[in-house]
N, C-alpha and C positions, 0 to 999 in steps of 0.2 A: 628485702623480702617482698615478692610480688603478691599482690592482693588477689584472692580468689574471686571470680565473678560467677554469679548465678546466671546461666545462659539459657534462654528459652527461644525456640523457634515456633512461631504461631502465625495464624492469619489475622490480619488487622481488623479493627472496628472503628467506629466514629470517634471514640475517645482518644485515639491516637492522631487525629487529623492535624492539629497544629504542630505537633512534634514531627510528624512525617514531612510536612511541608518545610519546616525548618531544616531538617536533615538534608533533603534533596536539594534545596536552595544552596545550602552550604557546600555540599559535595560538588555541585555543578557551577560553583562560583557565581551564583545569583545574589545580587545585593538587596533585593526586595523593593527597590525604588524604580530604577530604569528597567530591570528585568527580574522576573521570578516565574515560577511554574504556573501561576494564575494567568499571566500574560502569554506564556509560551504555549500552553495547551489548555485553553479554557474549557473545552468539552470534557476534560477529565478531572481537573483539580479544583474546580469550585466546590465549596463545602457542601452545597446542596446535591452534588453528584456523588458524594460519599467515596472519595478515592481510597481511603484507608481500607475499606472493605474488600478492595481488589488487590491488596498488597500482602506479600509474604514478608514477615519481619523477623529479624534477629534482635533479641532483647538481652541486654546485660543489666542485671538488677533493675529490670522493668523499664530500661531506657533504650530507645531504638538506636541500634548501631549499624544496621544494614536493612535494606529494603529492595524488593523486586516487585514491580507492579505487573499485573496480568489482567488486561482489560478486554471484555468480551464484545463481539460484534457479529453481524450477519451480512452475507453477501449473496446476491442473486445472479446466477450465470445461466443464460438460456433457459430460464424457468426453474432451475435447481437452486435450492437454498443451501449455502455452505456456512458453517459456523467457524469463527476464528477467534483467537485472542492475540492481542498485541502486547509484547513485552516492553516495558518502559521503566524509567527512573531506577535503573540498576545502580544502587548506591551503597557504598561502604564507608563508614567514618574512617578518616585517615589513620587514626590511632588503632583501628581494628584490621588494617590490611594484613594479609597473609594468615588470617585465622580460619579461612575456608568458608566464611559466611556466604559469600556470593555463590559459590558452588552449591552449597546446601539449598539455598533459596531458589536458585534457578532450577535445580532438579525437582524441588517441591512443586514449582509452578508447572513444569512440563509434565510431571507425573499426574498432577491434578487434571490437566487438559486431556491426557490420555484416558483417565478414569471417567471423565465427563463426556467422552466421545466427541471432542472438538475436532473439526476436520483439518485445520491447519493453523499455523501461528506465524507471526512476523515480528521482526525487530530491526532497529537500526543499530549498527555497531560493527566492530572489527570482525572480519570473516573468521580468522583462526581462533579468536577468543571464544566465539559462540558455536563453532563447529563441535566443541566438546559436548554441547547440549542438543545436538542434532540439526543445527541451522546451517544453511548454505546460501551464499549470495547468488540469487537467480532473478528471473524476471527481466523483461526487456523494455527499455524506453528509448524513443527517438528524441534527440535534442537538436533543435533547429536554431540557427542564429541568422538574423537579418537586420538591415538598417535602412536608412533613407535611400541609399543608392539602389538597393534591391527594389524598392517601391518605384523609384524613378524609372528604372529600366524595364519593369514588368507591367506597368499600367500606362494607359493613354494619358497624355498631358491634359486633355479636356475631361478626364474622368471626374464625375461628381461624387463626393463623399456621401455615403448612405447611412452610416450608423452613428448613434450617439451612445455614450458610456456614462452611466449614472452610478455613483458610489452608493452602495447599499449598506445600511446599518440595521441594528436589531429592531428599530421602530418601523422599518419599511415592510410591513406585513404583506402587502400586496405583491411586492417583488419577491419576497421569500416564498410566498405560496406558489408563484410562477416557477421559481427555481426548483422547489420540491417536486412539482408536477412533472417538470421536464426531466429531471434526473431519474425519476422513478419510471419513466418510459423507456429508458435505455435498455439495451439487450443485456447489459451487465451493470450492476450498481451496488453500492454498499448502503445498508439500512442506516438512515440518519433520522433520528427522532425529530418530529416537527417542532417540539417544544424547545429543543436545543440546536436547531438547524444552524442558526447564525454562529454559535460557538464551534460547530463543526467547520463551517466555512472559514472561520478565523483561526483555525488550528495552526500552530506555529506562529512565530512572530513576524511582524512586518508584512501582513497579508491585507490586500485591498480586494473587496468583493465588488464586482461591477455587474450591473444589469446592462444588457445590450438591447438597444431599441432602434427601430426603423420607423420613423413617422409615428412615434408614440406606441408602436406595436412591440410587445415583448418578443425579442428574437433570440434570446439565450443569456448566458452569463459566463463570466470567467473569473478566475482567482489569480491575481497578480502578486508575486512575491518580490519583496525588495525593490519595488518600483520598475522592474525590468524583466521579470521572468513569469510567463504564464505556465502554471503547472496543472491547471484543469480548465477545460473549456467545453461547453455543450451548447449547440445551436439548434434552433427549431428547424432550420434548413441547412443541412451540412454543406451544400454547394456554396454557401456564403463565406466559407472560411477564409479565402484569400482577401476578400473585401473587408471583412471584419478585422483581420490582422493589419491590413494596410491602414485603415482608419484609426485603429488603436495606436499604431506606431506614430502616425502623423499628429494625433491630437492628445495623446496621453503620455507615452514614454518620450516621444520626440527625439529619440536616439536609438541605439541598438536594442533589440528585443530578442529574448530567448523563449522558445516554447518547448515544453516537455510533453510528449504525446505517447500513450501506450500503443503497443503493437496492434491491438484490435480496433483502434480508431483509424482504420486503414485509409478511409477517404481523406482524413486530415493529413495523414502521413504522405500520401501520394500528392496531394495538392500543394502542401508546403514544400515538398522536395523540388517543385518546379520553380519556386521563387526565392528560396532561402540561399544565403551566401554559403552556408555549410550545414552539414548534418552529421551527427555521430550516433552510433548505437551503443547504449550503455546498460550496465547492470542496474537493477532496481534496488533491492535490499535483501536482507536475510529472511528466508522462509524455512519452515519445517512442515512437511505434510504428514499427517497421521493416518488419514483414511485415503489411501492412494486411489482405490477404485472409484470412489465418488468424485474426487477432485479431477482425476484424469478424464473421466467421462464428461464432466461439465465443461472443462476447458478445451477438450478436443472438439466438442460441438461448437464452441465459440470460434476455434481455429477454422472450422469448416465454413463459417460465415464470411470469413475475410480472405481465405487462401484456397486455391485448388489443392485438394488432398486426394491421394490415390486410394483406390480400393485395396484392401489388404487385411491380413489377420496375423496376429503374433501373440505369443504367450510370454509374459514377463514374470519372473519370480523375484519379488522385491523383499529384502529383509529389512523392513521398516523399523523405525524407532518404536512404534506401537506394537506391531505384529508382522509376521510374514504374510505377504499377499501374493498368491499365484493367480494372475489375471489373464483372461483371454480378451484381447482388445480387437475389435472388428469394425471395419469401415466398408460398407456396401452401399454405394450411392449416398442417399441422404440418411441412411440408417447407421447410427453409431452406437455400439454397445460395449460395455466393459463389465465383465462378470467373473466371479471366482471359477476356477477350473482345476481339474486334476491332471490335465494333459502335461506331458513332458515338455521341457524347454531347455534350450541352450543359452538363453538370455537371463542371467541371474546377477542381481546387483545388491550391493550393500546400500544402506540408506542414503548416504551422501552422494554416492555414485548415481543413484536413481534421481535424486534431486537435480543434479547437474545435467544428466542425460535428458530428463523430461522438460525441465523448465529453464535451464541455463542458456546463455548466449552461445556458449561453445562447450562441447564435450567430445573428446577424441573417441569415446565409445560409440558415438552416433554413426561414425563412418563404417562401423562393423554391422550395422543393421541393414535389412533389405531396403532397397532404394525407395519402395513405396512407403515404408514406415518412416524413413527419413523425412518425407514430405509432411509428416504430421507434426514435426518438432522444430523449434521448441514450442511448448504450450504457453499461451499468453497470460500466465499468472502475473497479477499486477495489483497494486494498491495506491490510490491517490494520497498525497500528503494530508488531505483533510481527514482521511481515515486511518492515518498512521498513529502510532503511539511513540 
């Protein structure tokens, strides 16, 4: 005879902290010594950051059997503030598989974002698994690979190295302050609290934070993953990118180096394409947009900063996860507007179609648009690993 369980779905609180960490460590095969969620994502899971408060829980007899975390953040794009939540630690105890807990908790998290007027959400996971909850793999990143041979053939033999790289830790408050000031000057950036900045930078495992210096002058920073992959770099002088990469490869990695660069860091993309051995264009991760008008306008303005886009006007009718949005999108010189309209349209899309059309690397629907509108797409939706969940 099976035992009846008292099942409760609820939002977490601090009382569940230790049990939550135990569950997600167990489900994701963390042993608590070499690896655990404290090391993997320190900006989220330290006890003082109250991770349980951001989790939707399934309880059987008051014991956590499943959890879905939904962690808030803010992004600034061309002066516009966008709110987002990252989904993480989607975990179900193996004895509770097929009970539908993950589906219920994911829907609770998405429904709460919609109620709270969150602009978009992101998560890392399998495309088809999370499409049920409105997510689609979109966003564009350029991945460059180069090694000593590329440096040898692209730089003069008598070239003098310019840059030094200093490992930064939580005690190096001067470097962290310089990093914070630099990232907040960018045309697009994610809000990172000063008090936990180092934990943001150390997000995910095996990350080294380097300050970049030229004759003791702060010249930028980079985040190097697994000793050989730069996934975030910001420089005070963008024209230094080739020299910085050459000096970093010669003195730090001393072997092959990969760099991942978002579409909107176009100067870096163009410069690295001249010296790298290879480049590939890849999808970023799963996103779901809830407020299309606001997000389209912000990222279309960002697109116009890096690419020539044609003047034009179009009406999209998008049947979004949150609501239907019929939007008049207009580009006239430097004036870009996105606003609700009652005009008729022949361009009507379901939510996942709209996500791929607007933000995906490829969409067959794009070829059916007027040629001037095709020049606007894809929009450069992106999130750095330091801001991921």
